[in-house]
MARBA-3410 file (N, C-alpha, C, O; in Angstrom, 1 decimal):
99
83.4,77.6,114.8,83.5,79.0,114.4,83.5,79.1,112.8,83.1,80.1,112.3 ~ 83.9,78.1,112.1,84.0,78.2,110.7,82.6,77.7,110.1,82.0,76.8,110.6 ~ 82.2,78.3,109.0,81.0,77.9,108.3,81.1,78.2,106.9,81.8,79.1,106.4 ~ 80.4,77.4,106.1,80.4,77.6,104.6,79.4,78.7,104.2,79.5,79.3,103.1 ~ 78.5,79.0,105.1,77.5,80.1,104.8,78.0,81.4,105.3,78.5,81.5,106.4
77.9,82.4,104.4,78.4,83.8,104.8,77.6,84.3,105.9,76.3,84.3,105.9 ~ 78.2,84.9,106.9,77.6,85.5,108.0,77.1,86.9,107.6,77.7,87.6,106.8 ~ 76.0,87.3,108.3,75.4,88.6,108.0,76.4,89.7,108.6,77.3,89.3,109.5 ~ 76.2,90.9,108.3,77.1,92.0,108.8,76.9,92.0,110.3,77.9,92.2,111.0 ~ 75.7,91.9,110.8,75.5,92.0,112.3,76.2,90.8,113.0,76.8,90.9,114.1
76.2,89.6,112.4,76.9,88.4,112.9,78.4,88.7,112.9,79.1,88.3,113.9 ~ 78.9,89.3,111.8,80.3,89.6,111.7,80.7,90.5,112.8,81.8,90.3,113.5 ~ 79.9,91.6,113.0,80.2,92.6,114.1,80.3,91.9,115.4,81.2,92.2,116.2 ~ 79.3,91.0,115.7,79.2,90.3,116.9,80.5,89.5,117.2,81.1,89.6,118.2 ~ 80.9,88.7,116.2,82.1,87.9,116.3,83.4,88.8,116.5,84.2,88.5,117.4
83.5,89.8,115.8,84.7,90.7,115.9,84.7,91.3,117.3,85.8,91.4,117.9 ~ 83.6,91.8,117.8,83.5,92.4,119.1,83.9,91.3,120.2,84.6,91.7,121.1 ~ 83.5,90.1,120.0,83.8,89.0,121.0,85.3,88.8,120.9,85.9,88.6,122.0 ~ 85.9,88.7,119.7,87.3,88.5,119.6,88.1,89.6,120.3,89.1,89.3,121.0 ~ 87.7,90.8,120.2,88.4,92.0,120.8,88.2,91.9,122.3,89.2,92.0,123.0
87.0,91.7,122.8,86.7,91.7,124.2,87.5,90.5,124.9,87.9,90.6,126.0 ~ 87.6,89.4,124.2,88.3,88.2,124.8,89.8,88.3,124.6,90.5,87.4,125.2 ~ 90.3,89.3,123.9,91.7,89.5,123.7,92.4,88.2,123.1,93.5,87.8,123.5 ~ 91.7,87.6,122.2,92.1,86.4,121.5,93.3,86.7,120.6,93.3,87.7,119.9 ~ 94.3,85.9,120.7,95.5,86.0,119.8,95.3,85.0,118.7,94.9,83.9,118.9
95.7,85.4,117.5,95.5,84.7,116.3,96.8,84.4,115.5,97.8,85.1,115.7 ~ 96.8,83.4,114.7,97.9,83.1,113.8,97.3,82.5,112.5,96.2,82.0,112.4 ~ 98.1,82.5,111.5,97.8,81.9,110.2,97.7,80.4,110.3,98.6,79.8,111.0 ~ 96.8,79.8,109.7,96.7,78.3,109.6,97.9,77.8,108.8,98.1,78.3,107.7 ~ 98.6,76.9,109.3,99.9,76.4,108.6,99.6,75.9,107.2,98.6,75.3,106.9
100.6,76.2,106.3,100.5,75.9,104.9,101.9,75.5,104.5,102.8,76.4,104.5 ~ 102.1,74.3,104.1,103.5,73.8,103.7,103.6,73.8,102.2,104.6,73.4,101.7 ~ 102.7,74.4,101.4,102.7,74.3,99.9,103.7,75.2,99.3,104.2,75.0,98.2 ~ 104.1,76.3,100.0,105.1,77.2,99.5,104.4,78.3,98.7,105.0,79.3,98.2 ~ 103.1,78.2,98.6,102.3,79.3,97.9,102.2,80.5,98.8,102.4,80.5,100.0
101.9,81.7,98.1,101.7,82.9,98.9,100.5,82.7,99.9,99.6,82.0,99.5 ~ 100.6,83.2,101.1,99.6,83.0,102.1,98.7,84.2,102.2,99.1,85.4,101.9 ~ 97.5,84.0,102.7,96.6,85.0,103.1,96.6,85.1,104.6,96.5,84.0,105.2 ~ 96.6,86.3,105.2,96.7,86.4,106.6,98.1,86.6,107.1,99.0,86.8,106.3 ~ 98.3,86.5,108.4,99.6,86.8,109.0,100.0,85.7,109.9,99.2,85.2,110.7
101.3,85.3,109.8,101.8,84.3,110.7,102.2,85.0,112.0,102.1,86.3,112.1 ~ 102.7,84.3,113.0,103.0,84.9,114.3,101.8,85.2,115.1,100.7,84.6,114.9 ~ 101.9,86.2,116.0,100.8,86.5,116.9,100.1,87.8,116.5,100.8,88.8,116.2 ~ 98.8,87.7,116.3,98.0,88.8,115.8,96.8,89.0,116.7,96.3,88.1,117.3 ~ 96.4,90.3,116.8,95.2,90.7,117.7,94.3,91.5,116.9,94.7,92.5,116.3
93.0,91.1,116.9,92.0,91.9,116.2,91.7,93.2,117.0,91.5,93.1,118.2 ~ 91.7,94.3,116.3,91.5,95.6,117.1,90.3,96.4,116.6,89.9,97.4,117.1 ~ 89.6,95.9,115.5,88.5,96.6,115.0,88.0,96.1,113.6,88.5,95.1,113.2 ~ 87.2,96.9,113.0,86.7,96.5,111.7,86.3,97.8,110.9,86.2,98.9,111.4 ~ 86.2,97.6,109.6,85.8,98.6,108.7,84.7,98.1,107.8,84.6,96.9,107.5
83.8,99.0,107.4,82.8,98.7,106.4,83.4,98.8,105.1,84.2,99.7,104.8 ~ 83.0,97.9,104.1,83.4,98.0,102.8,82.4,98.7,101.9,81.7,98.0,101.1 ~ 82.3,100.0,102.0,81.3,100.7,101.2,81.6,100.9,99.8,80.7,101.1,98.9 ~ 82.9,100.7,99.4,83.3,100.8,98.0,83.1,99.5,97.2,82.9,99.5,96.0 ~ 83.3,98.4,97.9,83.2,97.0,97.3,82.1,96.3,98.1,82.2,96.1,99.3
81.1,95.8,97.3,80.0,95.1,97.9,80.3,93.6,98.0,79.8,92.8,97.2 ~ 81.1,93.2,99.1,81.5,91.8,99.2,80.6,91.1,100.2,80.6,89.9,100.3 ~ 79.8,91.9,101.0,79.1,91.2,102.1,79.9,91.0,103.3,79.4,90.4,104.3 ~ 81.2,91.4,103.3,82.1,91.2,104.4,82.5,92.5,105.0,82.6,93.5,104.3 ~ 82.7,92.5,106.3,83.4,93.6,107.0,84.9,93.3,106.7,85.3,92.2,106.4
85.7,94.3,106.9,87.1,94.2,106.9,87.7,94.1,108.3,87.4,95.1,109.1 ~ 88.3,93.0,108.7,88.9,92.9,110.0,90.2,93.7,110.1,91.1,93.5,109.2 ~ 90.4,94.5,111.1,91.6,95.3,111.3,92.3,94.6,112.4,91.8,94.4,113.5 ~ 93.6,94.3,112.2,94.4,93.6,113.2,95.8,94.1,113.3,96.3,94.7,112.4 ~ 96.4,93.8,114.4,97.8,94.3,114.7,98.6,93.1,114.9,98.3,92.1,115.7
99.8,93.1,114.3,100.8,92.0,114.6,101.5,92.3,115.9,102.0,93.5,116.1 ~ 101.6,91.4,116.8,102.2,91.6,118.1,103.6,91.0,118.0,103.8,89.8,117.9 ~ 104.6,91.9,118.0,106.0,91.5,117.9,106.5,90.9,119.2,106.1,91.4,120.3 ~ 107.3,89.9,119.1,107.8,89.3,120.4,109.0,90.1,121.0,109.4,89.9,122.1 ~ 109.5,91.1,120.2,110.5,92.0,120.7,110.1,93.4,120.3,110.0,93.6,119.1
109.9,94.3,121.2,109.5,95.6,120.9,110.7,96.5,120.7,111.5,96.6,121.6 ~ 110.7,97.2,119.6,111.8,98.1,119.3,111.2,99.4,118.7,110.7,99.3,117.6 ~ 111.3,100.5,119.3,110.7,101.7,118.8,111.3,102.1,117.4,110.7,102.8,116.7 ~ 112.5,101.7,117.1,113.1,102.0,115.8,112.6,101.1,114.7,112.9,101.4,113.5 ~ 111.9,100.0,115.0,111.4,99.1,114.0,109.9,99.4,113.7,109.0,99.2,114.6
109.7,100.0,112.6,108.3,100.4,112.2,107.3,99.2,112.1,106.1,99.4,112.2 ~ 107.9,98.0,111.9,107.0,96.8,111.8,106.3,96.5,113.2,105.3,95.9,113.2 ~ 106.9,97.1,114.3,106.2,96.9,115.6,104.9,97.6,115.7,104.2,97.4,116.7 ~ 104.6,98.5,114.8,103.4,99.3,114.8,102.5,99.0,113.6,101.6,99.9,113.3 ~ 102.7,97.9,112.9,102.0,97.7,111.7,100.6,97.1,111.9,100.4,96.2,112.7
99.6,97.7,111.2,98.2,97.2,111.2,98.0,96.6,109.9,98.6,97.1,108.9 ~ 97.1,95.6,109.8,96.8,95.0,108.6,95.3,94.8,108.5,94.6,94.9,109.5 ~ 94.8,94.4,107.3,93.4,94.2,107.1,93.2,92.9,106.3,94.0,92.5,105.6 ~ 92.0,92.3,106.6,91.6,91.1,105.9,90.1,91.0,105.9,89.5,91.2,106.9 ~ 89.5,90.6,104.8,88.1,90.4,104.7,87.6,89.4,105.8,88.4,88.4,106.0
86.5,89.6,106.4,86.0,88.7,107.4,86.0,87.2,107.0,86.5,86.3,107.7 ~ 85.5,86.9,105.8,85.4,85.6,105.3,86.8,84.9,105.1,87.0,83.8,105.4 ~ 87.8,85.7,104.7,89.1,85.2,104.6,89.7,85.0,106.0,90.5,84.1,106.2 ~ 89.4,85.9,106.9,89.9,85.8,108.3,89.4,84.4,108.8,90.2,83.7,109.4 ~ 88.2,84.1,108.7,87.6,82.8,109.2,88.3,81.6,108.5,88.4,80.6,109.1
88.6,81.8,107.2,89.2,80.7,106.4,90.6,80.4,106.7,91.1,79.3,106.8 ~ 91.4,81.5,106.9,92.9,81.4,107.0,93.5,81.6,108.3,94.7,81.4,108.5 ~ 92.7,82.1,109.3,93.3,82.4,110.6,92.6,81.6,111.7,91.5,81.2,111.5 ~ 93.3,81.3,112.8,92.7,80.6,113.9,93.4,81.0,115.2,94.5,81.5,115.2 ~ 92.6,80.9,116.3,93.1,81.3,117.6,94.4,80.4,117.9,94.4,79.2,117.6
95.3,81.1,118.5,96.6,80.4,118.8,96.4,79.2,119.7,97.1,78.2,119.6 ~ 95.4,79.2,120.6,95.2,78.1,121.5,94.7,76.9,120.7,94.8,75.7,121.3 ~ 94.3,77.0,119.5,93.9,75.9,118.6,95.0,75.4,117.7,94.8,74.6,116.8 ~ 96.2,76.0,117.8,97.3,75.7,116.8,97.9,74.4,117.2,98.8,73.9,116.6
END
């Protein structure tokens, strides 16, 4: 799934659609360095994408939701959506089944 060559927008859309349809759960690739991380730890689910019309990066923006292991309506973090550029998603995130 990882590649050093940037994928076209149509390839990115295809991959994102497959991730959504397959209901794949994702997590951040482990990092013991103590540096700030890109991506999200825990369980995450891709729910869509955005075009980056303001910044010409060649990347779509992956929209994802963190899946809390305990749901609490009073906890606003249970409803948090996050975004990450497609190339960063491929670099720093991986399916939980591969952890």
